[in-house]
C-alpha positions in Angstrom: -11.8 10.2 -22.3 -9.3 10.4 -19.4 -7.1 12.8 -21.4 -10.0 15.2 -21.8 -10.8 15.4 -18.1 -10.6 19.0 -16.8 -10.0 18.4 -13.1 -8.1 20.8 -11.0 -7.5 18.4 -8.1 -5.0 15.6 -8.6 -6.9 13.0 -6.7 -10.5 14.2 -6.6 -13.5 12.0 -7.7 -13.4 13.6 -11.2 -9.7 12.8 -11.7 -8.4 9.7 -13.5 -8.0 8.1 -10.0 -11.7 8.8 -9.3 -12.6 7.2 -12.6 -10.5 4.1 -11.7 -12.4 3.8 -8.4 -15.8 4.4 -9.9 -15.3 1.8 -12.6 -13.5 -0.7 -10.4 -10.3 -0.6 -12.5 -7.4 -2.9 -11.9 -3.7 -1.8 -11.9 -0.8 -4.0 -12.8 2.8 -3.2 -11.9 5.8 -4.9 -13.4 9.3 -4.5 -12.0 8.2 -1.6 -9.8 9.0 -1.2 -6.1 5.6 -1.2 -4.3 6.1 2.0 -2.3 6.9 3.9 -5.5 4.1 2.7 -7.7 1.0 3.0 -5.5 -0.2 6.5 -6.3 -3.8 5.3 -6.1 -3.2 5.3 -2.3 -3.2 9.1 -2.5 -6.7 9.1 -3.9 -7.8 7.1 -0.8 -5.9 9.4 1.5 -7.7 12.4 0.1 -11.1 10.7 0.2 -10.5 10.0 3.9 -9.1 13.4 4.5 -6.1 12.0 6.4 -4.6 14.4 8.9 -1.0 14.2 7.6 -1.8 15.8 4.2 -3.2 19.1 3.1 -4.3 20.8 -0.1 -1.6 22.8 -1.8 -2.3 25.0 -4.9 0.2 25.2 -7.8 -0.1 27.9 -10.5 1.7 27.5 -13.8 1.4 28.1 -17.5 -0.7 25.5 -19.4 -0.6 25.0 -23.1 -3.7 23.4 -24.6 -4.0 21.2 -27.7 -4.3 24.3 -29.9 -1.1 25.8 -28.5 -2.9 28.5 -26.5 -1.2 29.2 -23.2 -3.1 30.3 -20.1 -2.3 30.3 -16.4 -4.0 27.6 -14.4 -4.1 26.7 -10.8 -4.2 23.0 -9.7 -4.5 21.5 -6.2 -2.6 18.5 -4.9 -3.2 16.8 -1.5 0.4 16.8 -0.3 2.1 15.3 2.7 3.1 17.8 5.5 6.9 18.1 5.9 6.8 17.5 9.6 5.0 14.2 9.5 6.5 11.4 11.5 5.2 8.2 9.8 6.3 6.0 12.7 3.4 7.3 14.7 1.0 6.3 12.0 2.5 2.9 11.3 0.9 0.2 13.3 
């Protein structure tokens, strides 16, 4: 079901992250540094529309399960380059 999602936004409510939130999924990490393995945090950042991220579109070729290639545009809520995280850390 997750593989068949057709979301264009990485962290939107119709993405795998939205699915995890909606169904109260649990994540388990083994031998992973915590600041590398917590991508679910980005779902929360987008839901809250944090000021240090913005929507950035990416367009590329996409090959579907039948081998048909099309151009698609996806959006990711990315961190602004000039962010100084010390001002956000409390």
